[in-house]
Structure formats: C-alpha cells, structure tokens
C-alpha positions as CSV (number, residue, x, y, z in Angstrom):
1,M,4.0,-5.4,0.9
2,F,1.7,-7.4,-1.3
3,A,-0.9,-10.1,-0.7
4,V,-2.9,-12.6,-2.8
5,V,-6.5,-12.7,-1.6
6,R,-9.5,-14.8,-2.7
7,T,-12.9,-13.3,-2.9
8,G,-15.8,-14.4,-5.1
9,G,-14.0,-17.5,-6.3
10,K,-11.2,-15.4,-7.9
11,Q,-7.7,-14.5,-6.7
12,Y,-6.3,-11.0,-6.7
13,R,-2.8,-9.7,-6.1
14,V,-3.1,-6.5,-4.1
15,A,-1.0,-3.9,-2.4
16,A,-1.9,-0.8,-0.3
17,G,-3.5,1.9,-2.5
18,D,-4.6,-0.5,-5.3
19,K,-8.1,-0.4,-6.7
20,I,-9.7,-3.7,-7.8
21,V,-13.0,-4.8,-9.3
22,V,-14.5,-7.8,-7.6
23,D,-17.9,-9.6,-7.7
24,T,-20.6,-7.9,-5.7
25,I,-20.0,-7.5,-1.9
26,E,-22.7,-6.4,0.5
27,G,-22.2,-2.9,1.9
28,D,-22.6,0.8,1.1
29,A,-20.1,3.0,-0.5
30,G,-17.5,4.2,2.0
31,T,-17.9,1.1,4.2
32,S,-14.7,-0.5,5.4
33,I,-14.4,-4.3,5.0
34,T,-11.7,-6.9,5.7
35,L,-10.7,-9.6,3.3
36,G,-9.6,-12.5,5.6
37,D,-8.9,-15.2,3.0
38,V,-5.2,-14.3,2.4
39,L,-3.4,-17.0,0.4
40,L,0.1,-15.5,0.1
41,A,1.9,-12.4,1.5
42,G,5.3,-11.0,0.9
43,E,7.6,-8.1,0.2
44,G,9.8,-8.2,-2.8
45,S,11.0,-11.8,-3.2
46,E,10.6,-12.9,0.4
47,L,7.4,-14.4,1.7
48,H,5.7,-13.9,5.1
49,P,3.5,-16.3,7.0
50,V,-0.3,-15.7,6.5
51,D,-1.6,-16.9,9.8
52,G,-4.2,-14.4,10.9
53,L,-3.3,-12.0,8.2
54,T,-6.0,-9.7,6.8
55,V,-6.4,-7.1,4.1
56,A,-8.4,-3.9,4.9
57,A,-10.4,-2.4,2.0
58,E,-12.9,0.3,1.5
59,I,-15.9,0.0,-0.9
60,I,-15.7,2.8,-3.4
61,A,-18.8,2.1,-5.5
62,H,-21.1,-0.6,-6.9
63,A,-21.4,-0.7,-10.7
64,R,-22.3,-2.9,-13.6
65,G,-20.0,-4.3,-16.2
66,E,-20.2,-4.1,-20.0
67,K,-23.0,-6.0,-21.7
68,V,-22.0,-9.4,-23.1
69,I,-24.1,-10.6,-26.0
70,V,-24.8,-14.3,-26.3
71,F,-25.9,-15.2,-29.8
72,K,-26.8,-18.8,-30.9
73,K,-27.5,-19.8,-34.4
74,R,-28.0,-23.1,-36.2
75,R,-27.7,-23.0,-39.9
76,R,-30.6,-23.8,-42.1
77,H,-33.0,-24.4,-39.2
78,N,-34.4,-20.9,-38.7
79,Y,-33.0,-21.0,-35.1
80,R,-31.6,-17.7,-33.7
81,R,-31.4,-16.7,-30.0
82,R,-30.0,-13.5,-28.7
83,N,-29.4,-12.8,-25.0
84,G,-27.5,-10.2,-23.1
85,H,-26.0,-10.1,-19.6
86,R,-24.4,-7.4,-17.4
87,Q,-22.6,-8.5,-14.3
88,N,-22.8,-6.5,-11.1
89,H,-19.5,-5.8,-9.4
90,T,-17.9,-3.8,-6.6
91,I,-14.9,-1.5,-6.8
92,L,-12.6,-1.8,-3.8
93,K,-9.7,0.4,-2.7
94,I,-7.1,-1.5,-0.6
95,V,-6.3,0.5,2.5
96,S,-3.7,-1.7,4.2
97,V,-2.1,-5.1,3.8
98,G,-0.9,-7.2,6.7
99,A,-3.1,-6.1,9.6
100,Q,-3.2,-8.9,12.2
101,A,-6.7,-10.1,13.1
C-alpha cells in the first residue's frame, strides 16, 4: 500500500519500509511520529478513502544537506557577492501506511 503525504510544504509518495528526506521535524533520533496529512492512498491501481488515515514513521537522524553556493556578479561594476547555504533536514523511515487515527 502506498500513500502521498504532505510535510514541510512538499509531497512525498511513501510505502512501508521507505526512507525519505524531509525538512526538519522536531524530535530525537528513534522517536516515532505520525504524518496525518495524507492526500492519497491506494494499492496498485485502486484508490482508498483517506478519512482518518495516518502514516507512521520513525526519525532515523537529523542531518544537513550539501552546500549551495550563491554567486552574484555584475559585469564592469566591481560587484561580486558570494554566499553559501546548507539546509537542515530529517531522515524518516516509514513504518506503516494506513493506520486509522
């Protein structure tokens, strides 16, 4: 069974046993959480109602993404700006899909 869940403003298609990388979620490693914002659920080509459907997940770790370099330059104006950014994220393991709340 699969589900499409929304967390951090993004949508993820998940199934039991999947590992996904999402925006930072509060909690320590090993903590169980539930993702309640289920948009779609189904098995194969048939869809199931999502009323009260939740997805159980476990926090594996908190990590930081790769550094993204932002470089701005304007020709012939001696203007150069260099900035870097690393996004924090959480790695989740999906334990079960379809637990009723």
